[in-house]
C-alpha positions, 0 to 999 in steps of 0.5 A: 524299304520304309522310305519307299512306303513313306513316299507312297503314302505321301503320294496318295495323301497328295492325290486325296488332298488335291481331289478334295480341294478342287479335283484332280487335273490331268497334270496332277493325275499324270504326276501321281501315276508316274510316281506310284508306277516308279515306286512299284517298279523300284520296290519290285526290283529291290525285292528281286535283289533281296530274293537273290541275296536270300538264295545265295545265303541259303546256298552258303548255309548248305555248303557250311553245313556240309563242311561241318558234318 
């Protein structure tokens, strides 16, 4: 997760630096937009997987607490 946030920050810094230097061309805008969109979708998928794992752990906890009673 930290790598995803780092890459997002680098992408935004690149966009800001390009904008300050000479403006953002169509190609640069497209590349940055696609990179950010990929990172958003990838993070969303990762969080859905983490939620599913968390739900499985909750179910396991409920079963174990039932067995230990």
